[in-house]
N, C-alpha and C positions, 0 to 999 in steps of 0.2 A: 586826281584819279581815285575812284572809289576803291575801298579795300575789298578784297575777295571775300565772299561770305564763308563762314566756317563750314557750312554745309547748306544745301538747298533742299527744301522739302516740297513735295506736291501735297496740296491740301484737299481733303475729302470731307464733306459734311453730310452726315446721315440724318435722315428725316423720317418721321412716321406721322401720318395724317391725324391720328387720334390726339396728338399732342401739339402744343403751340408752334406753328411754323414761323411765327413772327420772330422767333429767336434766331433764325438762320441769318438774317441780315446783320444782326449784331455780331454774330460769330464770324461772319465773312469779313467784317470790318476790323474786329478786334484781333483775331489770330495773326493776320499778316503784320499788323502794327507791332505786336509783341515780338514776333520773330525778327523783324527788321531792327528793333531796338536792341535785341540781344546779339545781333551780328549774323543772323541767318538769312538765307534767301527763301523766297516762297513763290510757287507757281499755283495758280488757282484757275479752275475752269470758269468760263464766262457765266455770269448769272443767268443769262438768257438761254443757255444750253439745255437746262432742265427747269423744272418748277423750283423756284427760289435758288437755283444754282446748287441744289443739293441732290441727294440720291435716295429715293424711296423704293422704286419698283425695279424689277429686273431690266425693263426697257431703259430706264434712266441709268442703271448700272452699266449697261452696254454702251451708252453714250460716253460715260466717264471712262470706261476701259479703252474706248477708241481714242479719247483725248489723251489718256495716259500713254498709250502706244505712240501717238504722234509726237509726244514730248520725251520719249525715251532718251536717256543719256544726259538729260538736263537736271535731274534731281537725284539725290542720294537715298532718299527714303520717302515714305508717305506718312502723313499725320492724319489718322482717321478721327475726326472730331464729331462728338455727339452732343449738339446743343439741346436735343431732346432725346427721347428713347431710341430713335433710329430704327432702320429696317435691316435686319440681318441678311435677307435674301438679296436685296439690292446691293448691299455691301460686298457680299461674296462674289456676285456677278462682276462687280466693278474691279475687285482687287485680287481675284484668285490667280491672275497671271501678272501681277505687278512686278515681280522679279527683284524687289528690293525690300528691306525691312519695313515693317508697318507699326507705328506707335498708335495705340488706341487711347484717346483722351476723351473723358466724359465730364461735362459740366456738372457742378453740384447744384442741388436745390437749395433755396433759401427757406428757412422755416416760416417766414412771414409771407411767402409767395407760393402757397401749396394748393391754391384753388385750381379748378379745371382749366382756367384760361392762362394760368401761369406756370403750372407744375411741369417739370422736365421729365422726371423718371429716367434720366440717363444712367443712374446707378444700376437700375435693373436692365436697361437696354444694353449696357456694356456686356453683361453676362450673355445675353442672347447672341451678340456679335461674336464673342469669344467662343461660345459653344459651337456655332455653325462653322466658324473658321477651323476649329479643331476637327469637325466632321469632314471638312473638305481638304484638310492638310495644309491650310494656309498658315504660314508662320507669322507670328506677331509678337509685339512687346507690350506688356502691361506693367504698370508700376504703381507703387504706393505713394499717396493714398488712392483709393479706388476712383474717386472723383476729385477733380482739381481744376480750378479756373486758370486760364492762361495768365491772368493778372497776378496770381499767387506767386510769390518769390520762389517757391519750391518747384514751379514749372521750369524755371531756368536750369535747375539741377537735372530734371528729367530730360530736357533737351540736350544738355551736355552729354549725358550718358548715351542717349539715343544716337546723337551725331557720331560719337566714337564707335558705336556698334556698326553704324552704316559705313564708316570709313574702313573698318576692318573687313567687312563683308565685300565691299567693292575692291579692296586692295588684294584680296586673295582669289577672287573670282577672275579667271583668265590670267593669273600671274604667270610670267615667264622668268625662270631662274637660269642663270648661266652657271654650269658646272665646268670650271676652268682647270683642266688638268685631271689626271686620274687620281683616285684616292691613294694616299700614301699607304704602302703595304702594311705598315705596322698599325695603322689606325682603323682597325675593323670596327671600332666604336662609332664611326661616322657612316657606316653602311646605310643605304636607303633604298626604298622600293619606288622606282620611277613610275611604274604603272599605277600604283596606289595613288600617287600624287596626281597623275593625269586623270584618273576617275573622279577626282575631286576638283578638277578644273585648273590644276597647276601643271604647267609644262616645263620640262627640263631640257635645255639645249646644252649640248656638250661641246667642248673645245679642247683641242690638244695643245699642250704647252709649246710644241714645235711651231705651231701657227702663231702663237702669241709672241714667241721670240723672233720669228721672221718679221712680224709686224713691228715689233720693237726696233729692230735694226733698220727698218725702212722709214722710221719717223724723221722728218726733216727738222733739224734743230734750228733752222732759220725761220720756221713757220710761226704764224701767230698762235695757233693752239699750243705749241710747245712752249713758247715764251710766256703765254698766259698761265700755263700750268706751273712753270717754275715760280712765278710770282705768287700763285695761290698756295703752293706748298710752303714757300718761305714765310708767307703771312700766317699760316696755320701753326707753325712750329719753329723752334729755334734750331737751325741747321749749322750753327757756327762750329760745332765739333765734328761735323761730317765733311769729307772731301767734296770739292765742287763737282767732281764727276759722279758722285752718288746722288746729288741733287738733280743733275741732268738725267741720270738713268731713271730715277723715280718719276721725273716729269714725262719721259718717253713712255714708261709703262702706264702712267695716268692717261696720256693721250690715247694709247691703244685701248684701254678699258672703256674710256668714254665713247670711242668710236664703236666698239663692240656693243655697248649698251644701246646706242642709237640704231645700229644696223639691225639688231635682233630684238629690239624693244624689251630689253631686260629690266625687270623691276628689282632684281637682286642678283647677287653673285655668290658663289662659293669657290674659293681659290686654293689651289695647291701652292702653298706659300713657302715650302721648304722641301728639300735643300737645293733643288735645281735653280731657283731664283738666285740664291747666293752663289752657287757654283758657276752659273753660266752668264748671268748679267750683273752679278756682284752687288745686289741690293736685297734688303728685306722690303716687302711691299706694304708694311704696316701703315706708314704715314699716308700712302696713296689710298689705302682702304678706308682710313678714317675720314679723309677728305670727301670721298664718295658718299660715305654714310651721312655726313652733314648735309649733303645735297639730296638726300632721300633715296639713295641707292645703297641699301645695306650690303656689306660684303662679309661673309663668314670665313673664318680660317679653316684650313685643312680639309677643304671640299666638304664641309658640313652643310649639305643642302637643307637638312631639316631645320637647323638653326638659322639659315638664311631666310627660310619661310617664316620662322618665328620672329625674326627681326623685322620683317615687313609688317606682320600683324601688330607688333608692339609699336613700331613707328607710326602706323595708322591710328592706333588707339590713343597714343600719347600725343601725337602731333609734334613729335620731337625725335631726334636721332636715337637709334638703338645700337647696342654694342654686344658682341659675342665674347664671353669670358669663360675661363676655367673655374669650376669648383676647385679651388687650389689648396688652401691651407686652413687649418684650425687657427683661431685667434686666442692663444693662450689656453686658459681653461674655461672661457666663456662659451657655454653650449649654444647660445643663440647668436654667436658672431663667427664669421669666417672671412678669409681674404679671397676676393674674386680678382682674377688677374688675366691679362694676356700680354703678349710681347710688346704691343704698342699700336694696335689698330683701333683704339678707342677714338670715336669722333671728338675733335677738339672741343666742341660745345659741351661735352660731358666732363671735361677735365677741370681740375682746380688750378687754373693758370696754364700758361703756355708750356707744352712739353718740350723736352730736349731730345733731338734725334741723335741716336748713337748706334753703335755696332750691336749685332745680335750676340750677346755674350754667351748664351748657351750653345748656339750653333757653332760659334767660334771654337768651342772645345773640340768639335769634330772636324771642321774643315779649315780652321785657321782664322786668325783675326783679320779684320779689315774688309771682309767680303760680304758683310751683312748689314751695312748701314741702312737705316730706314725705320728702325724701331722708335716710335715716339714715346719716350719714357717720361712718366709723370704720375700723377695721382688722380683718381676719380673724385669729382666734387661731392661734398655732402649733399644729399637730397633724398626725398622719398622716391621709391622706385617699385616697378612691377617687373617680375621675372617670369620667364617661360621657356619651354623647349618642346620640340616636336620629334616624335618617333614614328616611323612608318613600319607597320608590322601586320602581316596577314591580310593585306589589302586595305587596312584601316589606318587612319591618322589619329595618333594618340598624343595628347598634350598634357602638361601640367602647368598651372598658373598660380602665382602667389605674389605677395607683397612684402616689402620690408623697407629698409633705408640704408643708404651709405652714410656712415658716421664720420665724425672728425677724428676718430681714433688714428693714431700714427701707424704707418707701415714702416718697418725698418729702412733706414736710408740706403743700405746696400742691397735692397730688394730690387731685382732687375724688372724692367718693363713698366706697364701701367696697371696699377692696382688700387683697390679700395677695400675698406672694412665694411662688410655688409652685416647689418643686424636684422635677423628674420625671426619673427615669432615662431616657436615650435620648430626651429631649424633642424633639430635631430629627427623629427618626424618627416620633414621634407627630404632629408638626405636618405632616410630609409626607403621612402617612396621612390626616389631616383634610382637607388640601387636595386631594389626588389623588382621594379618594373622594367629594368633594362634600359634606362635612359642614358643619354650621352654624358661625358664628363664636361661638356660645354653647357652653358646656360646663357640665355639672351636677356638683356635688361634694357629698360627705358625709364625716363623720369616720370614721376607721378603715380597716383594710385588708380590704375585703370583695369584692375583684374576683373571687376564686374562686367565691364564692356567687352573685354576679351572673351570671357567665359560665355557670355550670351551670344556673341557673334559666332564663335567657333562651334559651340554646341547646338544652340537653337536654330540658327540659320544655315550653317554650313554642314551640319551633320557629323562633325568630328567628335571624338571621345575626349572629354576634358576632365581632369582631376584637379582638385584644389586641396593639396595635402597639408593643410595647416588650419588651425582653429582661428588664427588671428587675421584671416583674410576676409574683409567685409565687402 
């Protein structure tokens, strides 16, 4: 069985009759081959649909637009390739309603092939396309260097960035987030504007905990979904210190959340995780949340819908699980390091070894021991990481995005929950930004350096406000 492509792109070839059209056939052959070799899919309009299978005139642009519409949903973005100068009017006709990110790629000229029969002038033509796209409000991506052959090894880096941009855009457009339970009264820091999210294409569906608990009690413990969930949870973490009834309760909650995600097409959740969970069904949902996160359904703690959305964006950009953590502790006197932590909902794929499920030692101080098993205690693996958070305010979506790394520095053995030491360039500037701008005490993280793709997708294509409050984020 063939591997699923990392992303699939619709290919567009721009032409202008003053320049060699013979170059179109070479580009139509070369670009799909390069994409396939790098693990991407490609859709290409039939060569017979227009002259050379390219677009020069508005009429040809209309043909391409019709073809693009007929293939809607089959591609993540468009690569606008300029084998020669290209025609900006045909391009804007073809792509003004594309509805996905557009990467403009221009072939370079060779200094020994500059005669009229061989010269491309794509360098100049790219400006013309970009200019007219700006006039029409068509969003696009352009990268350095200005011209680049698909055969150049740097093109793979451009494709990687562009694919991540496309994934973030598609992940947030028409996203549905489940807000499960009311915001805990004390946590005004996780307030959010539901209408602001809706105006940006993100729907919030709300669910009362009474319904969740009723569904929980109705789960058939003899059913296949329940038994499969028990096995998944036991495979993901060490439950030997937890009573068997805690494993069963966690599995029942997992079945409920899985069904809810399927019924309502939830792409993420934000869960009221204390103290009703511990008081009424006698578990902490952390391990269940982490297991969902590793399956691509991020779950934020404490009904933090903003960070649930941020986790989706990071998950799509990184192609890996995301976690919601607290900006929690300084790390001695190192001003560029801090401890990021949460009680135990970190996806197992981000942890340094298998976590151990235990009681919620902090909540136990208030409601008594033995009622909060489910915290997956461990440490976050050393790795490069990107961090982000989302705030809704005044009808706008405001983000910050940055990069750092989780180090091998030790966290004290008696430190409760799942934690890691994060080293972030200009951390003190980041923390001032978080505080002065009114952002949450939560921050979402995912592996890898993908801040550039996050920033471009959120700002350029989705129209959100994005800040990068550090000098070290490239």
